[in-house]
FIKEGU-978114 format. One line per field, with one value per residue (C-alpha): z, y, x negated; residue number from 1; residue in one letter. Coordinates in nm, 3 decimals, padded with zeros to 5 digits. Last residue first. Example, Ala and Ser with C-alpha at 12.3 -4.5 7.8 and 13.67 -1.06 7.14 Angstrom:
2
z <- [00.714;00.780] $
y <- [-00.106;-00.450] $
x <- [-01.367;-01.230] $
i <- [2;1] $
aa <- [S;A] $
END
This chain:
115
z <- [12.470;12.376;12.665;12.505;12.201;12.406;12.629;12.346;12.121;11.770;11.446;11.196;11.009;10.642;10.500;10.134;09.931;09.894;09.986;09.924;09.690;09.609;09.625;09.974;10.116;10.081;10.246;10.110;10.253;10.112;10.397;10.452;10.766;10.935;11.156;11.122;10.762;10.611;10.270;10.132;10.462;10.409;10.543;10.474;10.586;10.548;10.580;10.676;10.583;10.852;10.789;10.419;10.229;09.966;09.708;09.630;09.943;09.829;10.092;10.109;10.475;10.607;10.948;11.162;11.486;11.575;11.900;12.052;12.404;12.358;12.043;11.728;11.496;11.254;11.098;11.382;11.363;10.986;11.033;11.275;11.015;10.759;11.014;11.083;10.708;10.685;10.973;10.833;10.501;10.663;10.598;10.475;10.646;10.442;10.560;10.520;10.709;11.045;11.219;11.263;10.918;10.743;10.915;11.167;11.469;11.278;11.254;10.976;11.070;11.098;11.000;11.031;10.827;10.901;10.712] $
y <- [09.618;09.959;10.132;10.036;10.253;10.544;10.537;10.514;10.779;10.639;10.688;10.418;10.253;10.163;09.954;09.941;09.722;09.583;09.271;09.117;09.386;09.269;09.510;09.402;09.214;09.484;09.546;09.809;09.995;10.272;10.407;10.526;10.719;10.756;10.967;11.323;11.253;11.138;10.997;10.863;10.817;10.633;10.298;10.134;09.791;09.682;09.305;09.151;08.783;08.540;08.283;08.293;08.549;08.453;08.697;08.879;08.889;09.120;09.348;09.479;09.542;09.716;09.832;09.847;10.035;10.375;10.555;10.881;11.020;11.085;11.301;11.112;11.081;10.793;10.650;10.408;10.259;10.223;10.047;09.802;09.728;09.640;09.416;09.242;09.188;09.040;08.809;08.694;08.612;08.390;08.451;08.124;07.787;07.614;07.435;07.703;07.967;07.798;08.063;07.848;07.682;08.016;08.143;08.426;08.208;08.071;08.426;08.685;09.003;09.322;09.682;09.952;10.268;10.528;10.807] $
x <- [-07.732;-07.590;-07.768;-08.100;-08.032;-07.901;-08.209;-08.464;-08.307;-08.329;-08.522;-08.428;-08.716;-08.738;-09.024;-09.120;-09.351;-09.696;-09.889;-10.232;-10.365;-10.718;-11.011;-11.116;-10.818;-10.554;-10.217;-09.980;-09.685;-09.465;-09.258;-08.903;-08.813;-08.478;-08.251;-08.383;-08.478;-08.804;-08.892;-09.220;-09.401;-09.730;-09.841;-10.179;-10.296;-10.659;-10.702;-11.035;-11.051;-11.168;-10.895;-10.817;-10.608;-10.352;-10.214;-09.889;-09.675;-09.395;-09.247;-08.891;-08.817;-08.509;-08.389;-08.702;-08.663;-08.803;-08.862;-08.746;-08.771;-09.145;-09.101;-09.197;-09.496;-09.450;-09.765;-09.844;-09.495;-09.533;-09.869;-09.712;-09.443;-09.708;-09.880;-09.548;-09.503;-09.853;-09.766;-09.430;-09.604;-09.863;-10.233;-10.384;-10.423;-10.155;-09.842;-09.578;-09.382;-09.416;-09.624;-09.936;-09.921;-09.864;-10.175;-10.198;-10.290;-10.591;-10.718;-10.690;-10.878;-10.674;-10.742;-10.479;-10.429;-10.166;-09.991] $
i <- [115;114;113;112;111;110;109;108;107;106;105;104;103;102;101;100;99;98;97;96;95;94;93;92;91;90;89;88;87;86;85;84;83;82;81;80;79;78;77;76;75;74;73;72;71;70;69;68;67;66;65;64;63;62;61;60;59;58;57;56;55;54;53;52;51;50;49;48;47;46;45;44;43;42;41;40;39;38;37;36;35;34;33;32;31;30;29;28;27;26;25;24;23;22;21;20;19;18;17;16;15;14;13;12;11;10;9;8;7;6;5;4;3;2;1] $
aa <- [X;X;X;X;X;X;X;X;X;X;X;X;X;X;X;X;X;X;X;X;X;X;X;X;X;X;X;X;X;X;X;X;X;X;X;X;X;X;X;X;X;X;X;X;X;X;X;X;X;X;X;X;X;X;X;X;X;X;X;X;X;X;X;X;X;X;X;X;X;X;X;X;X;X;X;X;X;X;X;X;X;X;X;X;X;X;X;X;X;X;X;X;X;X;X;X;X;X;X;X;X;X;X;X;X;X;X;X;X;X;X;X;X;X;X] $
END
């Protein structure tokens, strides 16, 4: 389990990231914050890392510049090769985004050797 706190800045808006023309938290940003929480929640041996493989997140409510967003990630399923997380982002009492993120657990060197 991991909790992260982020403050929406002008660089995080839909206008800034190209996902819309409003100065509210952009969907790609809230998804990235959800993924960051999953990385923080996963405890791995040093030779291992994880990579995102599936994201199913609904962006449910707008958040203005200056809003404080609390992001929570919790492991709901774990195998040797993957982890599934329930994620949720809140702006105060309002659920801003929620969904599921899946990450594959990989050996760093073997993964990079495939490039």
